[in-house]
N, C-alpha and C positions, 0 to 999 in steps of 0.2 A: 504493501499497499502505500503512495506517495505521503510524504513527511508536508504535501500543502494540505491535506485534510485533517481536522481535528478527530481525535480519538475521544470519544464520549461516551460515557456511562451508561449502564442498562437507565432506558426512559422510566420515569419522567425526569424531565430538566427544561430548561426555559432556552430558546433561540430570541436573539435582537438582532429584527432584519432592519438594516441601514440603508435606503436607499437614496442616492441623491444626484443630482445634476450640479455642476460646477458654475460659476458663473466666469464673464470672461477675466474677472477682476480675481486673479487664484494664487497670485503672489503668494510666497510661505506654506499655500495649503499641503504641499507634499512632505515637507518636512515636521511640519505638524502632525498632520496623518500618522506618518511614520513614528513618532512620539510618541501619539495615542493609541495604534495600533499594540505597541510594545508594552505601554504602559497598563494597558487592557490584562492583557495576557498575565500580568504579577498582580493582578485584584484577586483576595479570597475570592472563593467561588467562581473563577472563571476558567471553564477548562479549555477554551483555544478560542480561535480565529480562523473565519476563509474571507478572503478580499479580492475584488478583479474591479476593472475600471477599463472601459473602453476606448476607442478613440476620442469618442463624439463629448466625453466628459463625465457620462453615466455609469455612476459605481455603485456596488454593493458589497457590503460587508455583513457577515451572519458572526454574532459573537455567540457561544452558548455558555450557561450559565446554571449555577445548581441550583437557585431559588431566586423570588422577586427581592428580597433583601441583599443578595449580592448584588443585583443589576440596580436596586436604588443606590448603594453605597458607592456604585461606579458611578452613576449619575452626577450625585453629590461631589465626588471628588472633586477639589480644588483647581488643579490644572486642568483638568475635563472642563470644569465651567468655563474657565478663560475659553478654550479651545470651541465649546459650543456657542458662545458669545460671537467669535469671530467669526464662526459659520455663518450664522445667521445674517451678521450686521455684511459681510463682504462675500465668502467663499463660495456660496449654497444660492445658485438660482429656485432651487426648489430641492425638497427635500421629504420623505416619508421614516419613519419611526415605528416598527410593528415588534410589539411583544406575543410571544406566543409558547405555550406549554406544547413540548413534544410528547408525543403520548407511545410515538412508535417509530421504529427504526432499524434499518437494515442495509448493507452495504453488499456489494458486487462486482464484476458479475460472477466470481468463484464461488461455488457452494449456493447460488441463490436456482431453483426453478421458477421456471414463468408460470404463472398460474391463471 
């Protein structure tokens, strides 16, 4: 399995799905985004994250969490609050954030039969 995929525990756990469109003024975003990604992975209750961005500036990051308390603690972390403010004021033309409880998960294709 690729190290680009997050190893998660057996469900249930939570996924935070952050989809965003960069604005024209995204100076400094890449450095801050990389730092926030690293910091999130260091937070208690974070299992990992997967992220991608296309050439048009649309990005999707999915982070995986033990519980809603861990997600709330990350949202309230001081440096993350600064990044959120900069994103809203400068970097994002639009974003969507969704929190979902993962009830079922599997991987493949090895060992998985189609049904």
